[in-house]
C-alpha positions in Angstrom: 213.7 65.2 90.6 214.5 69.1 91.3 217.2 69.7 93.1 219.4 72.8 94.3 221.9 74.3 91.7 225.7 73.8 92.2 226.3 77.6 91.5 224.6 78.8 95.1 221.4 78.9 96.4 217.7 77.6 94.2 216.2 80.0 96.0 217.3 84.6 96.0 214.3 86.3 97.9 214.9 90.4 98.6 212.6 92.8 99.4 213.6 95.9 97.0 212.4 98.8 95.2 212.3 98.5 91.6 214.2 101.2 89.6 213.4 99.3 86.1 210.4 101.2 84.5 209.4 98.5 82.0 208.5 96.2 85.5 206.6 99.0 87.4 204.6 99.3 84.1 204.0 95.5 84.0 202.9 95.8 87.2 200.6 98.9 87.3 202.8 100.3 90.5 205.1 103.3 91.0 209.0 102.9 90.3 209.9 103.5 93.8 207.2 101.0 95.3 208.4 97.8 97.2 208.2 94.5 95.6 209.1 90.9 96.5 211.8 90.0 93.8 212.9 86.0 93.6 215.3 84.5 91.5 215.8 80.7 91.4 217.8 78.3 89.1 215.5 74.9 88.8 217.1 71.6 87.8 216.0 68.4 86.6 218.0 65.2 86.6 220.8 66.8 88.0 221.3 69.4 85.4 219.9 72.7 85.5 217.1 73.6 82.8 215.6 77.1 83.3 216.5 80.7 85.9 213.3 82.2 87.1 213.4 86.2 87.8 209.6 87.2 89.2 208.5 90.3 90.9 205.3 91.0 92.9 204.4 93.9 94.6 204.8 94.1 98.6 201.5 95.7 98.8 199.8 92.7 97.3 201.3 89.7 98.7 201.9 90.4 102.1 203.7 87.9 104.2 205.2 86.2 101.9 207.9 83.9 103.3 211.0 82.2 101.2 209.5 78.6 102.6 206.4 79.4 100.0 208.6 79.3 97.3 209.6 76.0 98.1 205.8 74.9 97.8 203.7 77.1 95.5 203.1 80.6 95.5 200.2 80.1 93.7 198.8 78.3 95.9 199.9 80.7 98.8 197.8 83.4 96.9 194.9 81.2 96.3 194.4 79.6 99.5 195.8 82.1 102.0 195.1 85.6 100.7 192.1 84.4 98.9 192.9 85.4 95.4 191.7 83.9 92.1 194.3 84.1 89.6 192.5 84.8 86.1 195.1 84.7 83.5 199.0 84.9 82.1 199.9 86.8 79.4 203.1 85.6 77.7 205.8 86.4 75.1 208.0 83.9 74.0 211.4 84.7 72.5 214.9 83.6 71.6 217.7 85.3 74.1 221.4 84.7 74.8 222.6 83.4 78.1 224.4 86.2 80.2 227.6 85.5 81.6 225.5 85.0 85.1 223.2 82.9 83.6 225.5 80.9 81.7 227.3 80.0 84.8 223.8 79.1 86.8 222.8 77.5 83.8 226.1 75.2 83.2 225.8 76.3 79.4 228.9 79.0 77.4 228.0 82.4 78.0 225.9 83.2 74.7 224.5 80.3 74.4 220.4 80.4 73.2 218.0 79.9 75.4 214.2 80.2 75.4 212.6 83.2 77.1 209.0 83.1 78.7 208.1 86.9 79.6 205.1 86.8 81.7 202.5 89.1 83.5 200.1 87.7 85.9 196.5 88.7 86.4 194.2 88.3 88.9 190.5 88.2 88.2 189.9 91.9 89.1 192.4 92.9 86.4 195.5 93.3 88.8 198.5 92.3 87.5 200.1 90.3 90.6 203.2 89.0 88.9 206.0 89.9 86.2 208.3 86.9 85.4 210.9 86.1 83.2 212.6 82.7 82.9 215.0 81.8 80.6 215.2 77.9 79.4 218.1 75.7 78.3 216.2 74.2 75.2 218.2 71.2 74.6 217.7 69.7 78.3 213.7 70.4 78.4 210.8 71.3 76.5 207.8 73.3 77.1 204.3 72.4 76.3 200.9 73.9 76.9 197.2 73.5 77.2 195.2 76.5 76.5 191.7 76.0 78.4 189.3 78.3 77.5 186.7 78.7 79.9 184.2 80.8 78.0 184.2 82.3 74.7 187.3 84.5 73.9 189.2 86.4 71.5 192.9 84.9 70.6 195.0 86.7 69.1 198.6 85.7 67.6 201.1 87.6 66.6 204.2 87.6 64.3 207.3 89.0 64.5 206.5 90.8 61.3 203.6 92.3 62.9 200.7 90.3 61.5 198.1 89.0 63.6 195.6 86.4 63.3 192.6 86.8 65.3 190.0 84.0 66.2 186.9 84.3 68.0 186.4 80.9 69.9 182.4 82.0 69.6 183.1 80.9 66.1 184.4 77.7 66.4 182.4 74.6 67.0 183.9 71.3 68.3 184.1 68.0 65.9 184.8 64.5 66.8 184.7 61.6 65.0 185.5 58.0 65.2 189.1 58.9 63.7 189.6 62.2 66.0 188.3 60.5 69.2 190.3 62.0 71.8 191.5 64.8 69.6 190.2 68.4 69.5 189.2 69.3 66.1 187.6 72.6 65.5 186.2 73.8 62.6 184.3 77.2 61.9 180.2 77.1 62.6 178.5 77.6 58.8 178.4 81.1 57.8 180.9 82.4 60.3 183.5 84.6 59.6 186.8 85.6 61.0 
């Protein structure tokens, strides 16, 4: 069960100018534009597992209230504002906990955290959210399923600057009795990557 952190409110919501040019660049707005900024600590079974920092352009998300943070911000965007969320672009890396994060997450300062940095996009390509979450790795695990609705090109990057590029149109699903329920992908005949 999610609970409020012992180190203050689970949610912090502020309306402010952004001063970080990187955040403005990710949201495709000007550095002096207003954004909603909320920070929250999520807990599971009595232990804090993640701290999240989220930024949303004020002009794009009118009327956002703290009460929506207790529900689903994405449902608010979809059901109230009529937006269609299209994709999230994510970068995953290891980072060290700051003093404040260590206190909120109940770990030692400098402890390793798994950081997920993401930009969310609407179906017209407009970025609607920039967020960074920092997860305590030994208290939870992250699992992902990527549902591809159409033929797309996937690119996997390594820290050495190498990339693996897959065109999903060149992959064909294969199911046998021994792989029933397991997606096995093989290249179509004469296909090249």
